[in-house]
Every structure is written in structure tokens, then in C-alpha cells.
C-alpha positions in Angstrom: 18.9 -22.2 -4.7 20.7 -19.4 -6.5 19.4 -17.9 -9.6 22.5 -16.0 -10.6 25.8 -15.0 -9.2 26.5 -11.4 -10.3 28.1 -8.6 -8.3 26.1 -5.3 -7.9 28.8 -3.6 -10.1 27.7 -5.9 -12.9 24.2 -4.6 -12.9 23.9 -2.4 -16.0 20.2 -1.8 -16.2 16.7 -2.9 -15.3 13.2 -2.5 -16.3 9.8 -3.7 -15.4 6.4 -4.2 -17.0 4.5 -2.5 -14.1 2.7 -5.8 -13.4 4.6 -8.8 -12.5 7.9 -8.9 -14.4 11.3 -7.3 -13.9 14.4 -7.5 -16.2 17.8 -7.1 -14.8 20.8 -6.6 -17.2 24.1 -7.8 -16.0 27.5 -7.6 -17.8 29.6 -10.8 -17.7 33.1 -10.0 -16.4 34.8 -12.5 -18.6 33.0 -12.1 -21.9 31.8 -8.4 -21.5 28.4 -9.7 -22.9 25.2 -8.4 -21.4 23.1 -11.2 -19.9 19.4 -10.6 -19.1 17.6 -12.2 -16.2 13.8 -12.0 -16.3 12.0 -12.6 -13.1 8.3 -12.9 -12.3 6.7 -11.9 -9.0 3.3 -11.9 -7.6 4.0 -8.6 -5.7 6.2 -6.7 -8.0 5.8 -3.4 -6.0 7.3 -5.1 -2.9 10.2 -6.4 -4.9 10.9 -3.0 -6.6 10.8 -1.4 -3.2 13.5 -3.8 -2.0 15.6 -3.2 -5.1 15.3 0.5 -4.7 16.3 0.4 -1.1 19.3 -1.8 -1.9 20.5 0.6 -4.7 20.0 3.7 -2.4 22.1 2.0 0.3 24.8 1.1 -2.2 24.9 4.7 -3.5 24.9 6.1 0.1 27.9 4.0 0.9 29.8 5.2 -2.1 28.7 8.8 -1.9 28.3 9.8 1.9 27.0 13.2 0.6 24.1 11.5 -1.1 22.1 11.2 2.3 22.8 14.8 3.1 21.4 15.9 -0.3 18.2 13.8 0.2 17.6 15.3 3.6 17.9 18.8 2.1 15.6 18.0 -0.8 13.0 16.5 1.6 13.1 19.6 3.7 12.7 21.9 0.7 9.7 19.8 -0.6 7.9 19.9 2.8 8.5 23.6 3.4 6.9 24.7 0.2 
């Protein structure tokens, strides 16, 4: 059961209420209109963790230097 069929590149924004709901904004490729999908979850933190992990993986695949910069930032944070 698929809720929507959008590509990652169509994701234009997101927000959450900090409790149970997340809103995802996608741009329709044909109409260029923004479509909002609002979803509700019992464990929003787990869902946001998955979304963050997915986005970080996508960024890392597009910009290999991203992972190196994150490692340097982590080393700096823990050394001070």
C-alpha cells in the first residue's frame, strides 16, 4: 500500500509538530505545484531518525566530502 510516489528530488521541505505529525512537501514534476502529505505516527522520534538517516545517506552519496567533514567536526567537538 503506497501512500505516494515521489522521488527524493521532489522533496522540497518538511516539518513536524514535535509530537505525532510530520508534513512533507513535494513538488509535482508535471504541474510544478507543491503537494503536502501529512502523516501521523505513534513514535515520531523513530520516524524522524529514519528520515534524517536517509537524507544524510543521500547527501553523502552526492557529496563524498560530506562524510569527511562530519568526521572532522566530530573530532573537534570531542577534543575540546
